[in-house]
GUBA-234736 format. One record per residue (C-alpha): y, x, z. Coordinates in Angstrom, 3 decimals, padded with zeros to 6 digits. Layout:
! residues N
<c2 = Y | c1 = X | c3 = Z>
...
END
This chain:
! residues 308
<c2 = 131.711 | c1 = 075.398 | c3 = 145.076>
<c2 = 134.745 | c1 = 077.459 | c3 = 146.123>
<c2 = 135.294 | c1 = 078.378 | c3 = 149.756>
<c2 = 138.985 | c1 = 078.526 | c3 = 150.660>
<c2 = 138.833 | c1 = 078.239 | c3 = 154.456>
<c2 = 138.660 | c1 = 081.009 | c3 = 157.046>
<c2 = 138.388 | c1 = 083.930 | c3 = 154.636>
<c2 = 138.147 | c1 = 087.331 | c3 = 156.334>
<c2 = 136.896 | c1 = 090.782 | c3 = 155.387>
<c2 = 135.295 | c1 = 092.920 | c3 = 158.101>
<c2 = 135.185 | c1 = 096.549 | c3 = 157.038>
<c2 = 132.386 | c1 = 098.639 | c3 = 158.579>
<c2 = 132.898 | c1 = 102.341 | c3 = 159.193>
<c2 = 130.370 | c1 = 104.772 | c3 = 157.694>
<c2 = 129.470 | c1 = 106.023 | c3 = 161.177>
<c2 = 127.920 | c1 = 102.635 | c3 = 161.979>
<c2 = 124.484 | c1 = 101.442 | c3 = 160.905>
<c2 = 125.454 | c1 = 098.229 | c3 = 159.065>
<c2 = 121.957 | c1 = 096.742 | c3 = 159.313>
<c2 = 121.903 | c1 = 097.198 | c3 = 163.096>
<c2 = 125.429 | c1 = 095.760 | c3 = 163.331>
<c2 = 124.427 | c1 = 092.692 | c3 = 161.331>
<c2 = 121.406 | c1 = 092.179 | c3 = 163.582>
<c2 = 123.535 | c1 = 092.566 | c3 = 166.721>
<c2 = 125.997 | c1 = 089.974 | c3 = 165.450>
<c2 = 123.169 | c1 = 087.535 | c3 = 164.721>
<c2 = 121.948 | c1 = 087.917 | c3 = 168.319>
<c2 = 125.453 | c1 = 087.288 | c3 = 169.685>
<c2 = 125.548 | c1 = 084.021 | c3 = 167.736>
<c2 = 122.409 | c1 = 082.663 | c3 = 169.396>
<c2 = 124.389 | c1 = 079.726 | c3 = 170.867>
<c2 = 124.741 | c1 = 078.336 | c3 = 167.321>
<c2 = 122.192 | c1 = 077.124 | c3 = 164.805>
<c2 = 121.848 | c1 = 080.013 | c3 = 162.354>
<c2 = 119.733 | c1 = 080.852 | c3 = 159.346>
<c2 = 119.541 | c1 = 083.977 | c3 = 157.226>
<c2 = 118.797 | c1 = 084.363 | c3 = 153.554>
<c2 = 118.916 | c1 = 087.873 | c3 = 152.147>
<c2 = 122.301 | c1 = 089.301 | c3 = 153.151>
<c2 = 123.959 | c1 = 086.016 | c3 = 154.133>
<c2 = 123.990 | c1 = 084.545 | c3 = 157.632>
<c2 = 124.734 | c1 = 080.795 | c3 = 157.750>
<c2 = 126.121 | c1 = 079.301 | c3 = 160.955>
<c2 = 125.740 | c1 = 075.504 | c3 = 161.173>
<c2 = 127.962 | c1 = 073.488 | c3 = 163.512>
<c2 = 127.475 | c1 = 069.737 | c3 = 163.235>
<c2 = 127.417 | c1 = 069.196 | c3 = 159.441>
<c2 = 129.796 | c1 = 072.092 | c3 = 158.771>
<c2 = 128.825 | c1 = 075.609 | c3 = 157.709>
<c2 = 130.341 | c1 = 079.058 | c3 = 158.201>
<c2 = 129.006 | c1 = 082.024 | c3 = 156.233>
<c2 = 128.857 | c1 = 085.760 | c3 = 156.968>
<c2 = 127.790 | c1 = 087.811 | c3 = 153.940>
<c2 = 126.980 | c1 = 091.525 | c3 = 154.102>
<c2 = 127.987 | c1 = 093.637 | c3 = 151.102>
<c2 = 127.666 | c1 = 097.358 | c3 = 150.354>
<c2 = 128.357 | c1 = 097.208 | c3 = 146.629>
<c2 = 130.148 | c1 = 100.226 | c3 = 145.084>
<c2 = 133.431 | c1 = 098.330 | c3 = 144.789>
<c2 = 133.610 | c1 = 097.769 | c3 = 148.575>
<c2 = 134.689 | c1 = 101.294 | c3 = 149.516>
<c2 = 137.137 | c1 = 101.379 | c3 = 146.586>
<c2 = 138.806 | c1 = 098.132 | c3 = 147.715>
<c2 = 138.754 | c1 = 099.301 | c3 = 151.345>
<c2 = 140.593 | c1 = 102.491 | c3 = 150.409>
<c2 = 143.164 | c1 = 100.526 | c3 = 148.392>
<c2 = 143.787 | c1 = 098.125 | c3 = 151.271>
<c2 = 143.934 | c1 = 101.043 | c3 = 153.705>
<c2 = 146.566 | c1 = 102.781 | c3 = 151.589>
<c2 = 148.602 | c1 = 099.605 | c3 = 151.197>
<c2 = 148.592 | c1 = 098.741 | c3 = 154.904>
<c2 = 148.598 | c1 = 102.255 | c3 = 156.376>
<c2 = 144.980 | c1 = 102.139 | c3 = 157.567>
<c2 = 143.568 | c1 = 105.479 | c3 = 156.365>
<c2 = 140.315 | c1 = 104.970 | c3 = 158.299>
<c2 = 139.313 | c1 = 102.294 | c3 = 155.769>
<c2 = 138.676 | c1 = 104.991 | c3 = 153.162>
<c2 = 135.474 | c1 = 105.649 | c3 = 155.105>
<c2 = 134.222 | c1 = 102.028 | c3 = 155.045>
<c2 = 131.449 | c1 = 101.660 | c3 = 152.442>
<c2 = 130.273 | c1 = 098.238 | c3 = 153.692>
<c2 = 131.823 | c1 = 094.991 | c3 = 154.847>
<c2 = 131.161 | c1 = 091.485 | c3 = 156.065>
<c2 = 132.702 | c1 = 088.670 | c3 = 154.023>
<c2 = 133.447 | c1 = 085.558 | c3 = 156.063>
<c2 = 134.110 | c1 = 082.186 | c3 = 154.467>
<c2 = 133.505 | c1 = 078.530 | c3 = 155.300>
<c2 = 133.278 | c1 = 075.000 | c3 = 154.051>
<c2 = 136.435 | c1 = 072.888 | c3 = 154.007>
<c2 = 138.024 | c1 = 072.181 | c3 = 157.386>
<c2 = 141.409 | c1 = 070.544 | c3 = 156.623>
<c2 = 141.824 | c1 = 069.234 | c3 = 160.193>
<c2 = 140.921 | c1 = 072.645 | c3 = 161.683>
<c2 = 138.186 | c1 = 071.060 | c3 = 163.798>
<c2 = 136.220 | c1 = 074.302 | c3 = 163.838>
<c2 = 139.052 | c1 = 076.754 | c3 = 164.351>
<c2 = 137.858 | c1 = 077.586 | c3 = 167.877>
<c2 = 134.390 | c1 = 078.435 | c3 = 166.584>
<c2 = 135.768 | c1 = 080.749 | c3 = 163.912>
<c2 = 138.042 | c1 = 082.396 | c3 = 166.469>
<c2 = 135.006 | c1 = 082.917 | c3 = 168.717>
<c2 = 133.174 | c1 = 084.609 | c3 = 165.833>
<c2 = 136.111 | c1 = 086.964 | c3 = 165.216>
<c2 = 136.219 | c1 = 087.821 | c3 = 168.922>
<c2 = 132.531 | c1 = 088.738 | c3 = 168.807>
<c2 = 133.032 | c1 = 090.911 | c3 = 165.735>
<c2 = 136.035 | c1 = 092.619 | c3 = 167.304>
<c2 = 133.736 | c1 = 093.743 | c3 = 170.137>
<c2 = 131.433 | c1 = 095.545 | c3 = 167.688>
<c2 = 132.031 | c1 = 099.272 | c3 = 167.270>
<c2 = 133.330 | c1 = 100.469 | c3 = 163.916>
<c2 = 134.692 | c1 = 097.173 | c3 = 162.583>
<c2 = 138.137 | c1 = 096.304 | c3 = 161.272>
<c2 = 138.974 | c1 = 092.652 | c3 = 160.537>
<c2 = 141.342 | c1 = 091.931 | c3 = 157.642>
<c2 = 142.901 | c1 = 088.573 | c3 = 156.710>
<c2 = 143.523 | c1 = 088.788 | c3 = 152.933>
<c2 = 145.639 | c1 = 085.617 | c3 = 152.924>
<c2 = 148.267 | c1 = 086.849 | c3 = 155.401>
<c2 = 147.686 | c1 = 090.555 | c3 = 154.712>
<c2 = 147.170 | c1 = 091.334 | c3 = 158.403>
<c2 = 144.523 | c1 = 092.954 | c3 = 160.566>
<c2 = 143.330 | c1 = 090.925 | c3 = 163.545>
<c2 = 141.451 | c1 = 093.667 | c3 = 165.411>
<c2 = 143.202 | c1 = 095.250 | c3 = 168.392>
<c2 = 141.427 | c1 = 098.603 | c3 = 168.457>
<c2 = 144.330 | c1 = 100.735 | c3 = 167.245>
<c2 = 146.899 | c1 = 098.876 | c3 = 169.349>
<c2 = 145.368 | c1 = 100.121 | c3 = 172.587>
<c2 = 147.104 | c1 = 103.487 | c3 = 172.263>
<c2 = 150.468 | c1 = 102.030 | c3 = 171.240>
<c2 = 153.231 | c1 = 100.353 | c3 = 173.187>
<c2 = 152.698 | c1 = 096.630 | c3 = 173.485>
<c2 = 154.915 | c1 = 094.862 | c3 = 170.945>
<c2 = 157.429 | c1 = 092.222 | c3 = 171.876>
<c2 = 155.822 | c1 = 088.837 | c3 = 172.331>
<c2 = 155.903 | c1 = 086.893 | c3 = 169.077>
<c2 = 155.893 | c1 = 083.090 | c3 = 169.244>
<c2 = 155.743 | c1 = 080.805 | c3 = 166.223>
<c2 = 157.822 | c1 = 077.678 | c3 = 166.742>
<c2 = 155.826 | c1 = 074.500 | c3 = 166.262>
<c2 = 156.018 | c1 = 070.760 | c3 = 167.028>
<c2 = 153.183 | c1 = 068.705 | c3 = 168.493>
<c2 = 152.504 | c1 = 065.023 | c3 = 169.104>
<c2 = 150.366 | c1 = 064.442 | c3 = 172.203>
<c2 = 148.938 | c1 = 061.069 | c3 = 173.191>
<c2 = 148.834 | c1 = 060.394 | c3 = 176.936>
<c2 = 148.093 | c1 = 057.041 | c3 = 178.550>
<c2 = 148.363 | c1 = 058.136 | c3 = 182.180>
<c2 = 151.715 | c1 = 059.876 | c3 = 182.469>
<c2 = 150.420 | c1 = 063.444 | c3 = 182.948>
<c2 = 150.509 | c1 = 066.409 | c3 = 180.579>
<c2 = 148.784 | c1 = 069.781 | c3 = 180.812>
<c2 = 148.577 | c1 = 073.204 | c3 = 179.207>
<c2 = 144.996 | c1 = 074.441 | c3 = 179.544>
<c2 = 142.962 | c1 = 077.561 | c3 = 178.929>
<c2 = 139.969 | c1 = 075.515 | c3 = 177.798>
<c2 = 137.706 | c1 = 078.582 | c3 = 177.769>
<c2 = 138.147 | c1 = 079.113 | c3 = 181.525>
<c2 = 138.905 | c1 = 075.635 | c3 = 182.893>
<c2 = 135.941 | c1 = 073.741 | c3 = 184.359>
<c2 = 136.728 | c1 = 070.088 | c3 = 183.672>
<c2 = 133.859 | c1 = 068.167 | c3 = 185.251>
<c2 = 134.456 | c1 = 066.703 | c3 = 188.731>
<c2 = 132.220 | c1 = 063.667 | c3 = 189.303>
<c2 = 131.081 | c1 = 060.564 | c3 = 187.440>
<c2 = 132.811 | c1 = 058.476 | c3 = 190.105>
<c2 = 135.769 | c1 = 060.712 | c3 = 190.956>
<c2 = 138.673 | c1 = 059.330 | c3 = 192.953>
<c2 = 142.364 | c1 = 059.975 | c3 = 192.343>
<c2 = 142.898 | c1 = 062.307 | c3 = 195.295>
<c2 = 139.810 | c1 = 064.253 | c3 = 194.278>
<c2 = 140.913 | c1 = 064.832 | c3 = 190.701>
<c2 = 144.461 | c1 = 065.747 | c3 = 191.730>
<c2 = 143.055 | c1 = 068.361 | c3 = 194.103>
<c2 = 140.871 | c1 = 069.612 | c3 = 191.252>
<c2 = 143.920 | c1 = 069.995 | c3 = 188.978>
<c2 = 145.861 | c1 = 071.796 | c3 = 191.695>
<c2 = 143.005 | c1 = 074.224 | c3 = 192.311>
<c2 = 142.803 | c1 = 074.940 | c3 = 188.566>
<c2 = 146.519 | c1 = 075.718 | c3 = 188.515>
<c2 = 146.105 | c1 = 078.138 | c3 = 191.385>
<c2 = 143.218 | c1 = 079.773 | c3 = 189.516>
<c2 = 145.643 | c1 = 080.258 | c3 = 186.566>
<c2 = 143.494 | c1 = 078.100 | c3 = 184.252>
<c2 = 145.910 | c1 = 075.212 | c3 = 183.731>
<c2 = 149.459 | c1 = 073.951 | c3 = 184.218>
<c2 = 149.782 | c1 = 070.202 | c3 = 184.765>
<c2 = 152.772 | c1 = 068.000 | c3 = 185.453>
<c2 = 153.621 | c1 = 064.321 | c3 = 185.799>
<c2 = 155.502 | c1 = 063.419 | c3 = 182.656>
<c2 = 156.679 | c1 = 059.933 | c3 = 183.528>
<c2 = 156.863 | c1 = 057.581 | c3 = 186.497>
<c2 = 155.590 | c1 = 054.532 | c3 = 184.601>
<c2 = 152.588 | c1 = 055.585 | c3 = 182.564>
<c2 = 152.124 | c1 = 057.559 | c3 = 179.390>
<c2 = 153.428 | c1 = 057.674 | c3 = 175.863>
<c2 = 153.143 | c1 = 059.567 | c3 = 172.596>
<c2 = 154.937 | c1 = 062.730 | c3 = 173.649>
<c2 = 156.810 | c1 = 064.949 | c3 = 171.214>
<c2 = 156.435 | c1 = 068.565 | c3 = 172.343>
<c2 = 158.273 | c1 = 071.534 | c3 = 170.815>
<c2 = 157.088 | c1 = 075.107 | c3 = 171.259>
<c2 = 160.205 | c1 = 077.256 | c3 = 170.866>
<c2 = 160.522 | c1 = 080.843 | c3 = 169.661>
<c2 = 163.893 | c1 = 081.375 | c3 = 171.375>
<c2 = 165.776 | c1 = 080.228 | c3 = 174.443>
<c2 = 166.963 | c1 = 076.617 | c3 = 173.976>
<c2 = 170.604 | c1 = 075.564 | c3 = 174.016>
<c2 = 169.907 | c1 = 071.892 | c3 = 174.771>
<c2 = 170.397 | c1 = 070.384 | c3 = 178.231>
<c2 = 167.241 | c1 = 069.489 | c3 = 180.140>
<c2 = 166.881 | c1 = 066.689 | c3 = 182.678>
<c2 = 164.578 | c1 = 068.972 | c3 = 184.702>
<c2 = 162.387 | c1 = 072.023 | c3 = 184.165>
<c2 = 159.855 | c1 = 074.275 | c3 = 185.864>
<c2 = 158.195 | c1 = 077.652 | c3 = 185.322>
<c2 = 154.632 | c1 = 078.597 | c3 = 186.121>
<c2 = 152.092 | c1 = 081.226 | c3 = 185.073>
<c2 = 148.751 | c1 = 080.815 | c3 = 183.319>
<c2 = 146.083 | c1 = 083.282 | c3 = 182.207>
<c2 = 144.881 | c1 = 083.313 | c3 = 178.592>
<c2 = 141.239 | c1 = 084.408 | c3 = 178.293>
<c2 = 140.255 | c1 = 083.368 | c3 = 174.768>
<c2 = 143.319 | c1 = 083.862 | c3 = 172.596>
<c2 = 144.855 | c1 = 080.407 | c3 = 172.866>
<c2 = 146.087 | c1 = 077.559 | c3 = 175.052>
<c2 = 145.772 | c1 = 073.814 | c3 = 174.402>
<c2 = 147.983 | c1 = 070.852 | c3 = 175.178>
<c2 = 146.008 | c1 = 068.041 | c3 = 176.833>
<c2 = 146.875 | c1 = 064.507 | c3 = 177.881>
<c2 = 145.610 | c1 = 062.708 | c3 = 180.970>
<c2 = 142.978 | c1 = 060.758 | c3 = 179.018>
<c2 = 141.211 | c1 = 063.898 | c3 = 177.790>
<c2 = 141.391 | c1 = 065.487 | c3 = 181.251>
<c2 = 139.859 | c1 = 062.480 | c3 = 182.976>
<c2 = 137.117 | c1 = 062.099 | c3 = 180.364>
<c2 = 136.142 | c1 = 065.724 | c3 = 180.948>
<c2 = 136.290 | c1 = 065.113 | c3 = 184.701>
<c2 = 133.940 | c1 = 062.117 | c3 = 184.527>
<c2 = 131.410 | c1 = 063.209 | c3 = 181.914>
<c2 = 129.849 | c1 = 066.649 | c3 = 182.058>
<c2 = 129.182 | c1 = 066.724 | c3 = 178.321>
<c2 = 132.834 | c1 = 066.013 | c3 = 177.469>
<c2 = 134.433 | c1 = 069.393 | c3 = 176.847>
<c2 = 138.023 | c1 = 070.396 | c3 = 176.245>
<c2 = 139.633 | c1 = 070.399 | c3 = 173.832>
<c2 = 138.562 | c1 = 066.986 | c3 = 172.610>
<c2 = 138.040 | c1 = 066.485 | c3 = 168.883>
<c2 = 141.492 | c1 = 064.897 | c3 = 168.665>
<c2 = 143.036 | c1 = 067.696 | c3 = 170.717>
<c2 = 141.634 | c1 = 070.676 | c3 = 168.832>
<c2 = 144.784 | c1 = 070.992 | c3 = 166.739>
<c2 = 147.069 | c1 = 071.035 | c3 = 169.800>
<c2 = 146.861 | c1 = 074.778 | c3 = 170.399>
<c2 = 149.059 | c1 = 077.840 | c3 = 170.322>
<c2 = 147.663 | c1 = 081.324 | c3 = 169.869>
<c2 = 148.389 | c1 = 084.122 | c3 = 172.332>
<c2 = 146.822 | c1 = 087.454 | c3 = 173.095>
<c2 = 144.764 | c1 = 087.461 | c3 = 176.278>
<c2 = 146.857 | c1 = 088.082 | c3 = 179.380>
<c2 = 149.143 | c1 = 086.465 | c3 = 181.942>
<c2 = 152.081 | c1 = 084.370 | c3 = 180.711>
<c2 = 155.022 | c1 = 082.538 | c3 = 182.211>
<c2 = 155.449 | c1 = 079.028 | c3 = 180.812>
<c2 = 158.770 | c1 = 077.196 | c3 = 181.064>
<c2 = 158.552 | c1 = 073.427 | c3 = 180.494>
<c2 = 161.795 | c1 = 071.507 | c3 = 179.983>
<c2 = 161.845 | c1 = 067.705 | c3 = 180.154>
<c2 = 164.638 | c1 = 066.204 | c3 = 178.055>
<c2 = 164.628 | c1 = 062.618 | c3 = 179.328>
<c2 = 164.856 | c1 = 060.822 | c3 = 182.668>
<c2 = 161.250 | c1 = 059.950 | c3 = 183.690>
<c2 = 162.517 | c1 = 057.121 | c3 = 185.865>
<c2 = 164.341 | c1 = 055.333 | c3 = 183.075>
<c2 = 162.417 | c1 = 055.923 | c3 = 179.873>
<c2 = 158.938 | c1 = 056.679 | c3 = 178.577>
<c2 = 160.278 | c1 = 059.177 | c3 = 176.055>
<c2 = 163.222 | c1 = 060.158 | c3 = 173.906>
<c2 = 164.111 | c1 = 057.943 | c3 = 170.985>
<c2 = 163.093 | c1 = 058.598 | c3 = 167.408>
<c2 = 161.388 | c1 = 061.911 | c3 = 166.692>
<c2 = 163.348 | c1 = 064.000 | c3 = 169.175>
<c2 = 161.460 | c1 = 066.317 | c3 = 171.507>
<c2 = 160.442 | c1 = 064.966 | c3 = 174.906>
<c2 = 159.426 | c1 = 068.402 | c3 = 176.176>
<c2 = 160.332 | c1 = 071.932 | c3 = 175.150>
<c2 = 158.117 | c1 = 074.907 | c3 = 175.968>
<c2 = 159.035 | c1 = 078.586 | c3 = 176.019>
<c2 = 156.602 | c1 = 081.409 | c3 = 176.760>
<c2 = 157.094 | c1 = 084.946 | c3 = 178.049>
<c2 = 154.796 | c1 = 087.684 | c3 = 179.328>
<c2 = 154.286 | c1 = 087.773 | c3 = 183.100>
<c2 = 153.382 | c1 = 090.555 | c3 = 185.508>
<c2 = 152.402 | c1 = 088.556 | c3 = 188.593>
<c2 = 150.974 | c1 = 085.039 | c3 = 189.029>
<c2 = 152.986 | c1 = 082.168 | c3 = 190.457>
<c2 = 152.746 | c1 = 081.329 | c3 = 194.137>
<c2 = 150.021 | c1 = 078.769 | c3 = 194.991>
<c2 = 150.939 | c1 = 075.171 | c3 = 194.203>
<c2 = 150.553 | c1 = 072.431 | c3 = 196.815>
<c2 = 150.102 | c1 = 069.646 | c3 = 194.254>
<c2 = 150.501 | c1 = 068.695 | c3 = 190.615>
<c2 = 154.006 | c1 = 069.521 | c3 = 189.408>
<c2 = 156.496 | c1 = 066.646 | c3 = 189.735>
<c2 = 153.743 | c1 = 064.364 | c3 = 191.038>
<c2 = 154.929 | c1 = 061.219 | c3 = 192.820>
<c2 = 151.401 | c1 = 060.288 | c3 = 193.927>
END
């Protein structure tokens, strides 16, 4: 069986005891169901498996030096061992968050350098700490978000605490949303005056030239490398049931990746919420642009654009 999903190479510097590093990683993964056979650690999530294989074969340091020369990473010439990460098929990217969590844990380990052989990029940030922060890079992308209640949100699901009460009331949950905004864990707005729809949302990589019916800007803190789009249904399920976490299974694909930090989010609504549930055809209902922020927004008094 070939494994074509989530392939990464983690090069281990010669100054690090690879056996101790492998043991430390196994301990950090205690929240998952894991098993170990020889030099391979298997992480089981539901019926899906992710593998971390340790290798110190002679070809490892040769390949590390070649990759280091190609990508201007001379330190790799001193990496005689590596971890090889691969996984079972995940075409819907249901387990992307779990893989990202694993990479974050590895990035915390001393003497590691994470390489993505598919894109030819390094995901570790260790060398960037001494360099000027690069210009924010955003990849344009379109999303389709189902919402039955007329509210949309951008959420740091790693920091946001969704549960409120099994018998929450409307005022209570609106206060909860507002408090989460002021804690920089979410941005939520009323999308329509007459209920929800299937919203078309465009994340832009440049300033738009289209005319918006209305727009707002607000800051949010990223703590785990990504933000998720969430509809009212998912938010209220998480508010009512403590075991319902965000993102939902259906919402796991509605993410955009960002480095941890504070960001300013501009949301532009392209239709009149008092006259229509959405734009016609496949046109965008909302456009989102993102920029780095230095200071958080002033405290909000209520959910943005709320008529309640």
